C-alpha positions in Angstrom: -167.1 -95.7 44.5 -168.1 -92.1 45.8 -172.2 -91.6 45.3 -173.0 -87.9 43.4 -175.6 -87.0 45.7 -172.8 -87.3 48.6 -170.0 -85.7 46.4 -169.1 -81.7 47.7 -167.1 -79.8 45.1 -165.6 -77.1 45.7 -163.2 -73.7 44.2 -160.6 -72.5 46.3 -159.4 -69.2 46.3 -162.1 -67.5 47.8 -164.1 -70.5 49.6 -161.3 -72.7 51.8 -158.6 -69.6 51.9 -158.1 -65.8 51.4 -158.2 -64.4 47.8 -156.6 -62.2 46.4 -156.8 -60.1 43.2 -153.2 -59.7 42.5 -153.0 -63.7 43.2 -151.8 -66.2 45.5 -148.7 -67.2 44.7 -147.2 -67.9 48.0 -147.6 -70.7 50.2 -147.0 -67.4 53.0 -149.5 -65.8 51.4 -151.8 -68.7 51.1 -154.2 -68.0 53.8 -156.8 -70.3 54.5 -160.0 -70.2 56.4 -159.6 -71.8 59.2 -163.7 -72.6 59.2 -163.7 -73.6 56.2 -160.7 -76.4 57.4 -163.3 -78.0 59.3 -166.5 -77.3 57.6 -164.4 -79.5 55.3 -163.3 -81.9 57.7 -166.9 -81.9 59.1 -168.4 -82.9 55.7 -165.7 -85.9 55.0 -165.8 -87.4 58.3 -169.8 -87.1 57.7 -169.4 -89.6 54.6 -169.2 -86.6 52.5 -166.4 -87.0 49.3 -164.9 -83.2 49.4 -163.0 -82.4 46.2 -161.5 -79.4 44.9 -161.7 -77.3 41.4 -159.6 -74.2 40.6 -158.5 -72.2 38.1 -154.2 -71.3 38.6 -153.5 -69.3 35.8 -150.5 -67.4 37.7 -148.8 -70.1 36.9 -149.2 -70.0 33.3 -149.0 -65.8 33.9 -145.4 -66.6 35.9 -146.5 -65.7 38.5 -145.8 -68.8 40.9 -145.4 -72.5 39.3 -145.8 -76.2 40.0 -144.0 -76.9 42.8 -145.3 -74.2 45.0 -148.7 -75.3 44.4 -148.2 -78.3 45.2 -146.6 -77.0 48.4 -150.0 -75.4 48.6 -152.4 -78.1 47.9 -150.2 -80.1 50.8 -150.6 -78.1 53.0 -154.0 -77.9 52.5 -154.3 -81.6 52.4 -152.3 -81.8 55.9 -154.9 -79.4 57.8 -157.3 -80.9 56.7 -155.9 -84.2 57.4 -155.1 -83.1 61.2 -158.7 -81.8 61.6 -159.2 -85.8 60.9 -161.0 -85.2 57.4 -159.8 -85.6 53.8 -160.0 -83.9 50.2 -160.6 -86.9 47.6 -159.4 -85.3 44.5 -157.7 -81.8 44.1 -158.0 -80.7 39.9 -156.3 -77.5 39.2 -156.0 -75.9 35.7 -153.0 -74.3 35.6 -153.7 -72.4 31.8 -154.4 -68.6 31.5 -157.9 -67.7 30.3 -156.4 -67.1 26.2 -155.5 -70.3 26.1 -158.2 -72.0 25.2 -158.1 -74.9 27.5 -160.7 -76.9 27.7 -160.7 -77.0 32.2 -160.8 -73.8 32.7 -163.8 -72.9 34.6 -166.6 -72.3 33.5 -166.0 -75.2 30.9 -166.4 -78.5 32.9 -163.1 -79.9 32.4 -162.0 -79.9 35.7 -165.1 -81.7 37.2 -164.9 -83.7 34.9 -161.5 -84.6 36.1 -162.3 -85.3 39.2 -166.0 -87.8 37.7 -162.3 -89.6 36.6 -160.5 -89.3 39.3 -163.1 -90.6 41.5 -164.4 -93.5 38.7 -167.7 -91.8 38.6 -170.6 -92.4 35.6 -171.7 -88.9 35.8 -171.9 -85.7 38.0 -175.7 -84.9 38.7 -177.1 -84.2 42.4 -173.6 -83.8 43.5 -172.7 -79.8 45.3 -170.5 -77.3 43.6 -169.9 -74.3 45.6 -168.0 -71.5 44.8 -167.4 -67.9 44.9 -167.6 -66.7 41.0 -170.1 -67.2 38.1 -167.2 -69.3 36.7 -167.8 -71.9 39.5 -171.7 -71.8 39.6 -171.5 -72.6 35.5 -168.8 -75.1 35.4 -171.8 -76.9 38.0 -174.7 -76.2 35.8 -172.6 -77.9 32.9 -172.4 -81.2 34.4 -175.6 -80.9 36.4 -173.7 -79.8 39.9 -176.5 -78.1 42.7 -174.8 -74.4 42.7 -174.3 -72.8 45.8 -172.6 -69.2 46.3 -170.5 -68.3 49.2 -170.1 -64.6 49.8 -166.5 -65.0 51.2 -164.0 -64.4 48.4 -165.3 -62.3 45.6 -169.5 -63.8 46.9 -169.9 -60.4 47.5 -169.1 -59.0 44.3 -170.5 -62.0 42.2 -173.9 -61.4 44.0 -173.6 -57.9 43.4 -173.2 -58.4 39.7 -175.8 -61.1 39.5 -178.5 -60.1 42.4 -180.8 -62.3 40.0 -178.9 -65.3 41.8 -180.7 -64.8 45.7 -184.6 -65.0 43.1 -186.0 -67.6 44.9 -186.3 -69.1 41.8 -183.2 -69.8 40.9 -181.2 -72.8 41.8 -178.7 -71.5 43.8 -178.7 -71.7 47.1 -176.4 -68.6 48.7 -174.3 -69.0 52.3 -172.2 -66.6 53.8 -169.5 -69.2 53.9 -168.6 -72.5 53.8 -169.2 -73.0 57.1 -172.8 -72.6 57.1 -173.1 -74.7 54.0 -171.5 -77.7 55.8 -174.0 -76.8 58.7 -177.3 -76.7 56.5 -176.1 -79.8 54.0 -174.9 -82.0 57.1 -178.7 -80.9 58.9 -180.4 -82.3 55.8 
């Protein structure tokens, strides 16, 4: 069983791959950051459990279907595996913001799905890495340690919420997933 303090939960778009205000709608548009793929595999090889929690409202909006999303995630798993790592679980929300679901971040439903899938009692002390406030809020709801990366929408998030850079805020800020992985592996 995974220990919460050895679990890293990642948002997908903007953390693992390029994000788009027009949505990532096809496998061809899903462009991973090479450093992120390597960071995931490094964490995994070092004994960390890595999971992904991603809002995918493009499904509800009709921009792509679940089969397309599954192809993107199969490619993500393949790339990480080829680099010697493993993603333990990918949880995704297909709903639009107006659907009123319990899984869409900033609600903690996706993180709870990960907790259940990994057979954990709680997520207190795990790490939640994202590029938006809703990622950090979902992590805070389960007492995960919030990490903001400045890729994707991360710089925009920091500009809107400069208090995150305040030393009294629990959020740690890194340039990208690779820099966070470097830091975490040095701890």
